C-alpha positions as a Python dict, from the first residue, in 0.01 Angstrom:
ca = {
    (1, 'V'): (0, 0, 0),
    (2, 'V'): (12, -260, 301),
    (3, 'D'): (318, -245, 528),
    (4, 'I'): (343, -517, 763),
    (5, 'D'): (642, -542, 995),
    (6, 'G'): (547, -856, 1187),
    (7, 'A'): (448, -1232, 1070),
    (8, 'V'): (132, -1296, 862),
    (9, 'D'): (-55, -1615, 940),
    (10, 'M'): (-332, -1712, 694),
    (11, 'A'): (-567, -2004, 738),
    (12, 'S'): (-703, -1946, 386),
    (13, 'T'): (-566, -1902, 17),
    (14, 'L'): (-374, -1598, -74),
    (15, 'A'): (-479, -1457, -412),
    (16, 'V'): (-242, -1216, -574),
    (17, 'G'): (-378, -1051, -914),
    (18, 'G'): (-41, -877, -992),
    (19, 'V'): (329, -958, -947),
    (20, 'L'): (444, -1108, -618),
    (21, 'T'): (794, -963, -501),
    (22, 'A'): (993, -1119, -273),
    (23, 'N'): (1344, -971, -244),
    (24, 'A'): (1460, -1241, 32),
    (25, 'G'): (1344, -1546, -149),
    (26, 'V'): (1048, -1759, -103),
    (27, 'V'): (1035, -2066, 111),
    (28, 'V'): (772, -2348, 67),
    (29, 'D'): (826, -2632, 317),
    (30, 'N'): (1196, -2751, 264),
    (31, 'F'): (1193, -2579, -86),
    (32, 'T'): (1355, -2233, -125),
    (33, 'L'): (1358, -2000, -422),
    (34, 'D'): (1612, -1724, -400),
    (35, 'G'): (1767, -1525, -701),
    (36, 'T'): (1880, -1755, -940),
    (37, 'T'): (1865, -2061, -732),
    (38, 'L'): (1617, -2326, -659),
    (39, 'A'): (1717, -2547, -341),
    (40, 'L'): (1574, -2821, -178),
    (41, 'S'): (1721, -2893, 170),
    (42, 'S'): (1620, -3258, 179),
    (43, 'G'): (1469, -3553, -28),
    (44, 'N'): (1434, -3564, -403),
    (45, 'M'): (1308, -3312, -638),
    (46, 'T'): (1041, -3378, -893),
    (47, 'L'): (961, -3204, -1216),
    (48, 'D'): (610, -3316, -1336),
    (49, 'S'): (479, -3178, -1663),
    (50, 'A'): (177, -3268, -1848),
    (51, 'G'): (350, -3178, -2151),
    (52, 'E'): (727, -3159, -2244),
    (53, 'I'): (1006, -3058, -2009),
    (54, 'I'): (1206, -2811, -2201),
    (55, 'L'): (1552, -2704, -2080),
    (56, 'D'): (1667, -2389, -2275),
    (57, 'A'): (2007, -2281, -2199),
    (58, 'D'): (2124, -1974, -2414),
    (59, 'G'): (2481, -2025, -2301),
    (60, 'G'): (2441, -2370, -2464),
    (61, 'N'): (2562, -2571, -2170),
    (62, 'I'): (2349, -2794, -1922),
    (63, 'I'): (2616, -2880, -1651),
    (64, 'F'): (2588, -3166, -1382),
    (65, 'Y'): (2714, -3092, -1057),
    (66, 'D'): (2753, -3343, -744),
    (67, 'A'): (2809, -3181, -396),
    (68, 'G'): (2956, -2866, -567),
    (69, 'A'): (3191, -3079, -801),
    (70, 'N'): (3147, -3048, -1167),
    (71, 'I'): (3085, -3385, -1324),
    (72, 'G'): (2985, -3323, -1687),
    (73, 'R'): (2783, -3136, -1928),
    (74, 'I'): (2550, -3156, -2240),
    (75, 'S'): (2672, -2867, -2469),
    (76, 'N'): (2586, -2700, -2819),
    (77, 'A'): (2890, -2720, -3021),
    (78, 'S'): (2829, -2538, -3339),
    (79, 'S'): (2484, -2692, -3339),
    (80, 'N'): (2616, -3037, -3264),
    (81, 'L'): (2505, -3232, -2952),
    (82, 'R'): (2800, -3282, -2728),
    (83, 'I'): (2822, -3515, -2422),
    (84, 'Q'): (3114, -3430, -2213),
    (85, 'S'): (3281, -3581, -1900),
    (86, 'D'): (3452, -3298, -1690),
    (87, 'I'): (3654, -3495, -1441),
    (88, 'D'): (4004, -3611, -1537),
    (89, 'D'): (4014, -3985, -1686),
    (90, 'K'): (3662, -4050, -1559),
    (91, 'D'): (3464, -4250, -1838),
    (92, 'I'): (3139, -4205, -2007),
    (93, 'I'): (2916, -4533, -1948),
    (94, 'F'): (2588, -4628, -2108),
    (95, 'R'): (2383, -4880, -1898),
    (96, 'G'): (2053, -5041, -1976),
    (97, 'K'): (1837, -5334, -1837),
    (98, 'D'): (1868, -5674, -1986),
    (99, 'G'): (1585, -5885, -1844),
    (100, 'S'): (1595, -5808, -1489),
    (101, 'S'): (1966, -5712, -1458),
    (102, 'Y'): (2128, -5398, -1539),
    (103, 'I'): (2423, -5436, -1779),
    (104, 'T'): (2683, -5176, -1916),
    (105, 'A'): (2632, -5163, -2276),
    (106, 'L'): (2925, -4930, -2379),
    (107, 'T'): (3229, -4768, -2196),
    (108, 'L'): (3427, -4487, -2350),
    (109, 'D'): (3757, -4468, -2159),
    (110, 'M'): (3861, -4118, -2117),
    (111, 'S'): (4210, -4233, -1988),
    (112, 'A'): (4271, -4394, -2305),
    (113, 'A'): (4178, -4143, -2556),
    (114, 'G'): (3821, -4242, -2560),
    (115, 'A'): (3867, -4639, -2631),
    (116, 'A'): (3526, -4778, -2666),
    (117, 'T'): (3456, -5127, -2494),
    (118, 'F'): (3130, -5300, -2601),
    (119, 'S'): (2981, -5577, -2366),
    (120, 'S'): (2853, -5757, -2673),
    (121, 'N'): (2883, -5768, -3051),
    (122, 'I'): (2854, -5448, -3281),
    (123, 'T'): (2612, -5476, -3551),
    (124, 'F'): (2611, -5224, -3838),
    (125, 'G'): (2293, -5092, -4014),
    (126, 'D'): (2371, -5318, -4337),
    (127, 'G'): (2355, -5644, -4098),
    (128, 'H'): (2736, -5676, -4098),
    (129, 'S'): (2895, -5758, -3729),
    (130, 'I'): (3199, -5788, -3540),
    (131, 'G'): (3203, -5997, -3237),
    (132, 'N'): (3236, -6322, -3073),
    (133, 'D'): (3103, -6651, -3246),
    (134, 'A'): (2968, -6958, -3020),
    (135, 'D'): (3338, -7059, -2941),
    (136, 'D'): (3429, -6745, -2831),
    (137, 'N'): (3647, -6667, -3121),
    (138, 'L'): (3657, -6296, -3280),
    (139, 'Q'): (3436, -6308, -3575),
    (140, 'I'): (3375, -6058, -3870),
    (141, 'A'): (3054, -6148, -4018),
    (142, 'S'): (2923, -6030, -4386),
    (143, 'S'): (2541, -6049, -4431),
    (144, 'S'): (2403, -6187, -4743),
    (145, 'G'): (2752, -6318, -4874),
    (146, 'E'): (2910, -5992, -4948),
    (147, 'N'): (3290, -5977, -4940),
    (148, 'I'): (3488, -5862, -4635),
    (149, 'I'): (3747, -5606, -4724),
    (150, 'V'): (4046, -5492, -4489),
    (151, 'K'): (4167, -5194, -4651),
    (152, 'S'): (4501, -4991, -4552),
    (153, 'A'): (4731, -4759, -4755),
    (154, 'E'): (5039, -4947, -4586),
    (155, 'A'): (5086, -5306, -4475),
    (156, 'I'): (4847, -5518, -4312),
    (157, 'L'): (4981, -5745, -4032),
    (158, 'L'): (4782, -6062, -3879),
    (159, 'R'): (4936, -6122, -3549),
    (160, 'T'): (4889, -6409, -3315),
    (161, 'G'): (5013, -6500, -2940),
    (162, 'G'): (5300, -6303, -2815),
    (163, 'N'): (5232, -6035, -3060),
    (164, 'T'): (5409, -6233, -3333),
    (165, 'T'): (5320, -6145, -3700),
    (166, 'A'): (5211, -6455, -3870),
    (167, 'L'): (5115, -6301, -4212),
    (168, 'N'): (5247, -5954, -4357),
    (169, 'L'): (5052, -5824, -4656),
    (170, 'D'): (5258, -5526, -4771),
    (171, 'S'): (5141, -5237, -4978),
    (172, 'S'): (5250, -5400, -5292),
    (173, 'Q'): (5025, -5705, -5235),
    (174, 'N'): (5324, -5952, -5158),
    (175, 'A'): (5232, -6187, -4887),
    (176, 'T'): (5514, -6299, -4634),
    (177, 'F'): (5424, -6579, -4382),
    (178, 'S'): (5649, -6608, -4064),
    (179, 'S'): (5647, -6987, -4090),
    (180, 'S'): (5543, -7275, -4317),
    (181, 'V'): (5207, -7291, -4500),
    (182, 'T'): (5008, -7605, -4478),
    (183, 'I'): (4734, -7655, -4724),
    (184, 'P'): (4622, -8026, -4727),
    (185, 'D'): (4469, -8162, -5044),
    (186, 'Y'): (4461, -7816, -5226),
    (187, 'V'): (4633, -7677, -5541),
    (188, 'I'): (4871, -7351, -5528),
    (189, 'H'): (4826, -7173, -5863),
    (190, 'S'): (5111, -6999, -6020),
    (191, 'G'): (5028, -6859, -6353),
    (192, 'D'): (4930, -7142, -6559),
    (193, 'A'): (5146, -7391, -6367),
    (194, 'D'): (4994, -7609, -6084),
    (195, 'T'): (5203, -7712, -5771),
    (196, 'F'): (5045, -8028, -5579),
    (197, 'F'): (5086, -8099, -5223),
}
């Protein structure tokens, strides 16, 4: 047993073959390890591993703080991965780099029940897409000539400027137009009778 009451200044390497116990913490430069806390008093902290960096939290939460304030977390929810914002009405934002500029690809608006805003078109795995065409009109596109199906158990309403319903397709498959229907050079069929315009 060695009992040292004063400071020890070593100009060489300290080799410890057993357990090193420091009940008051360990300080290396401006890095402090004390109890359950790793603290860096200034600068950035770098975790550099030759292999993987594994975060294993048996409590199921990896929680992010900024200056003592809880910002959000990544959680285990019944073996589902849950990404959560913990501040009221603060969004979840996905960003990336397009060429040399950073862009916001997707915003989930927590003040609007998670409404999703995409910065560009949405393309599904089968090649179908929703987005703007070359003239900035809304376009629902079907790949390889498949049908586009709009399905509802109730009425389907097509509305234009001023929130006016231009076409109402009710649940009985009746179509009601709010104004006149113009079909130049075409035929409207009703059973076997043709009406020409």
